N, C-alpha and C positions, 0 to 999 in steps of 0.2 A: 571705911564700913569698910574689911572685904568681904567681897568674891568671895567664892568654891571658886572653882572652875567642873566644876562637872554642870552643880546650871547655869557656865558660860552653852557652853556644848549642848546642853539637854536645850538649849537655848533656838543656838543657831541652827539643831536639826531640825526641832516645831515649826520652823521659818523655812525650811527649804521644801520643805513635806511638803505644805500648805502652800507656796512658792507652783507644785508643780501641779497641785488642784487635783486629779484622783485616779493621775494615775503612779504617785503611793500606797497607793491605797483600792486601786482597782479590783475588782472580782469576776474573774473571767464568765464570761454571757453561758446562761443559758444549751442547752443543746437542739431548747425546741422554740425559743429567740432567732438563733444561732441559722437557723430553720426560714423563722419568720419576717428573718430578714434577705438570707436566698431570696430570697420567695419573692417582698417588697423591691429587690434590684433586677431581677427577671421581670417580673409584675411595668417597673421604669421601661427601660431596654425597649421592650416587645412594644409597647407605647407609642418612643419615640421614632416607629419601624427599626430596628436592630433584624437582620430575622433569623441569623442566628435562637436573639432569645423569645423571637416568638413562634418558635419551633420548639424549645424546650418546654415551655407555656402552654401550648397543644400538644405537647405530650403530655406533658401535670393534666391535664382536665378532663382529656384521653380515658385516660388511668386514672386514674384517683389521688394520685402519689400527689401528697404536702397538700392538695387543696383538693372540695370537694369534688367526684368525676361529675364534668357534667362535656355529657356526649353531640353535643350543637356546640360548645364555646368549644372544646378540642379544633374535631373541625376545620373552623370558618381562625383560628388560630396556627394552624398550617398551613394552612393553602395561602392562606401571609405570606408566609415561610415562602414557600412553595410553586406562588407569581412571583420572588425580587428571587424567584434558582436556587433559592436553596439547593441541593440535592436530596436529603436524608427526607425535609421533607416535602418535596416528588416520590419518592420515593412509601415514606406510612401514609401519608395519604391515598393513593394509588393504592397498597396494599390495605388495608384497612377496608377502602370502599372495595376493593374485590371481595377477599372474603364474610362482611357483612357482621363482624362476631361484638365488635365492641361498640361499634356501629351499625345506622343501620345501612345495608348493598345498595351499595350503588355504582350498577358498570358503568354506569353512562361520564361520572367524577375521576375516577377509574381509569377508561379509555384518555382522557383526554391527558393524564399524565403518564402509562403506561408508554403512552401516541410519543411521548416527548420524548422518555425516556428512548426510546428505542429509533427515534431519530439519532440519537446519543452509540447504537449503541447497540446496548444489554438487549443481550438477550436472553434472560430471565422475565425480562418482558413486553422481548417480541412474544415469546413463547405463552403470555400469556393473558393477549391478543387476544390469539388465535383460540383460547378455549373461549375467550370475550365476543364471538363472532362466530363462533359454530354454539353455542346458548342459544346468548341474546336475551330477552326480555331486562329487568330494567334496569331500562332506560336508551337499550341496544337493541337495532331493531338484530334477527338472528341475516350471519353471510355468510352462510360457507365459503366466498368461490374466496372475499376477505380471508376466512380463518383458511382455510389450502395456507393461500399466500403466505402466510406470517408464522408461516407450521414452515412448509418454502423454506422460507429465509433463514428463521434459528437451524433446520436442513442434521441434528443429530437423532438417532436410533429411533427416539418415543419421537417426538417431532415431526419424525417420515412420516413413522409405522399411523398420525396423525393426521395426516393429509394423505393417506393410502386411505384409511377408512372414510371422516367423511366424502370424498370422490363417492364413494360406494357409495354409499345406504346414505347421501343427506336428504332431506324427502323433497328437499325439490327438484326436479331433474333441469335444469338448467348449468347447475350445478355437479353433475356425475356427471361421469369417465370413469368405464369400468378397462381402459385397457391403460388408461396415464395407471390408476389407483393400481392394476397388476404389477403394472413394471416396478412402482414404488417394491407393494409387498413380493416379488421375484424376486428383489436386490438384499432384505430382508433377510430372505428368508434362503436368499444362497449364504449369509452371512453365520445367521443362527439358524439350523431348523428343528430347532425340540424347542425351541420358545414358541410357547402357544398365543399369544398376540398376534407374534408372523400370522403365523400357521390361521388365526380367526383373521384378520381382516386377509390375505389368501386369498380364503372362502371364501369372504363374505364381495370382495372383484369378482371371484370365474360368477359367482350369483349370477353380478351384477352386471354381464354381457349375456347370463344365460347361456352360459354352461353350468351346470346346476349339480349332474353327474362329475366333473373334473371339485365339484363347491363341496360338495356333498364325505369326497376322499379328503379331499385338505380336511374342513369343519375336520371328519370321525379325527384325522391325525389332531388337525391341535386339542380332540379333552381328550387322546392317549398323556402329548402330551404335558397335557397342567394335570392329569389327575397323579405326572411320577411329582407333582409340586406336593412343598404342603402348607402351602398355600389356598384348597377349593373355591373359594367364594363363591371365582360367576363360574363356580362349576350348570350354572342354570343356565343361565345367559347363554350358555354356546352348548348346551344341546338346546334350548329355543331355538335358537343359529341353525339348528340340527333336522329342526321339523320343519323349516320352511323352506332349505333349500329337494329337501324328501319330497316338501307338496308342491316343485318349484316352483316358486317365495324367489322376491328377492329380497332382502334384510331391509329396512328406512330404520331412521332414527336419529335420533338431539343429542348434540353430545353435551354428557352434563358436564360445570362446572363439578 
């Protein structure tokens, strides 16, 4: 019996395909299936304690990307990663707790993680700690002394201005120091005497030491400088402080976040 060579070739080809299983005729996975597979992998690694996977899973739950949004579960995964020293997780849980947009504001939690970052020389975390202690609330007791220390540790013009302002206006008298506030504010004004914020700080320092004539004069300069700027949303508060000084009263304020 004669066997056609094309039948032999077909039989060999079919046998080869069957021996390789699905690889010979595999169908590309859909994007949805690929995403589900990646999510399952991340979930598995997170459960096994891998910090990077815990960080990614936390971001997913907080943002609602690839999973249903869960603002309680998300922070838990971020904290697990942060507790293992995952730097991005530390920064993320601190920022989320400070901002209070995607999760509930929790300054005590932000304080914890920003302190860890500040200890490593992170000036942004140090700056935010200044605001946390200047404002207080949400689990943190306001402490102007700590706020000043953190702002001075940052040392740039914005942070120094904040320190000067707190030293002049803090509601708790034990933390006020008009002379120190004035020394800082004078240095900032000497560097830029057209900055309305620097002038505003200096006027508050003069009012704190009881020199209201100087406070009125400097505050009027601050208002004039502010008028030269396009953004005048602070005009009313500058004017209010001028009225305080004209009435021989220093200004008191809790620095808002």
